[in-house]
C-alpha positions as CSV (number, residue, x, y, z in Angstrom):
1,M,-16.1,-6.0,-9.9
2,L,-19.5,-4.7,-10.7
3,L,-18.1,-1.1,-11.1
4,G,-16.0,-2.3,-14.0
5,I,-19.0,-3.4,-16.1
6,P,-20.3,0.0,-17.2
7,P,-17.0,1.2,-18.7
8,L,-16.6,-2.2,-20.4
9,M,-20.1,-1.9,-21.9
10,S,-19.3,1.6,-23.1
11,F,-17.3,0.0,-26.0
12,G,-20.3,-2.0,-27.0
13,G,-24.0,-1.7,-26.3
14,W,-23.8,1.3,-24.1
15,S,-21.6,3.4,-26.4
16,H,-24.3,5.9,-26.9
17,V,-24.6,6.6,-23.1
18,E,-23.0,9.9,-22.1
19,I,-22.9,11.7,-18.7
20,F,-21.6,15.3,-18.7
21,G,-20.7,14.8,-22.4
22,L,-18.4,11.9,-21.6
23,G,-18.9,8.2,-22.4
24,L,-18.8,5.9,-19.4
25,F,-15.2,4.8,-19.9
26,D,-14.1,8.5,-20.3
27,L,-16.1,9.4,-17.2
28,Y,-14.4,6.7,-15.1
29,D,-11.0,7.7,-16.5
30,Y,-11.6,11.4,-15.7
31,F,-12.8,10.5,-12.2
32,V,-9.8,8.2,-11.4
33,S,-7.1,10.4,-13.0
34,N,-8.3,13.8,-11.9
35,I,-10.2,13.4,-8.7
36,S,-9.5,10.2,-6.9
37,M,-5.7,9.8,-7.4
38,P,-4.9,13.3,-6.2
39,L,-7.2,13.0,-3.2
40,V,-5.9,9.6,-2.2
41,G,-2.3,10.8,-2.5
42,L,-3.2,13.9,-0.4
43,A,-4.8,11.6,2.2
44,G,-1.8,9.4,2.3
45,A,0.6,12.3,2.7
46,L,-1.5,13.8,5.4
47,V,-1.8,10.5,7.4
48,I,1.8,9.6,7.0
49,C,3.2,13.0,8.1
50,W,0.5,14.6,10.3
51,V,-1.2,11.6,12.0
52,W,1.5,9.0,12.3
53,D,4.5,9.7,14.6
54,K,7.7,10.4,12.7
55,Q,9.4,7.3,14.0
56,V,6.4,5.1,12.9
57,A,6.8,6.5,9.3
58,K,10.6,5.9,9.4
59,D,10.0,2.3,10.6
60,E,7.6,1.7,7.7
61,V,9.9,3.2,5.1
62,T,13.0,1.4,6.3
63,S,11.2,-1.9,7.2
64,N,11.9,-1.4,10.9
65,G,15.5,-0.4,10.2
66,K,16.3,-3.3,7.8
67,F,17.1,-0.8,5.1
68,E,19.0,2.4,5.4
69,F,17.3,5.6,4.0
70,K,19.8,8.4,4.4
71,L,17.4,11.0,2.9
72,F,14.5,10.2,5.3
73,N,14.4,13.7,6.9
74,I,14.3,15.4,3.5
75,W,11.7,13.0,2.2
76,Y,9.6,13.5,5.4
77,N,9.7,17.3,5.2
78,V,8.9,17.3,1.5
79,T,6.0,14.9,2.0
80,K,4.7,16.9,5.0
81,Y,4.9,20.4,3.6
82,I,5.3,20.4,-0.2
83,V,3.5,17.3,-1.5
84,P,0.1,18.4,0.0
85,I,0.3,21.8,-1.6
86,L,1.2,20.3,-5.0
87,L,-1.5,17.7,-4.8
88,I,-4.1,20.4,-3.9
89,F,-2.9,22.4,-6.9
90,V,-3.1,19.3,-9.2
91,F,-6.7,18.6,-8.0
92,L,-7.8,22.2,-8.4
93,T,-6.4,22.5,-11.9
94,A,-7.6,19.1,-13.0
95,T,-11.2,19.8,-11.9
96,G,-11.2,23.3,-13.5
97,I,-11.5,25.2,-10.3
98,L,-8.1,26.8,-10.8
99,K,-7.3,28.0,-14.3
100,I,-3.6,28.3,-15.4
């Protein structure tokens, strides 16, 4: 809750405060959109497909077999091999490390 106060104040009394040329709200927005979301998505994909057993992931996705997910094997392989590459690409382009 305390972390939400600076961006809120950037519309009022702290509107003159800038870090890296960005106001506090814009700085928070940049961090969440371009850094934290891709990294959290990458961590999730890596944990689900490289740390968990495949059956554990299937049980989670299907609610222990309650729901049928016919495309599970395709989803699993895409999440294991393609999603991490794409998320690394998104992170590198969003942070300016990789120029397109």
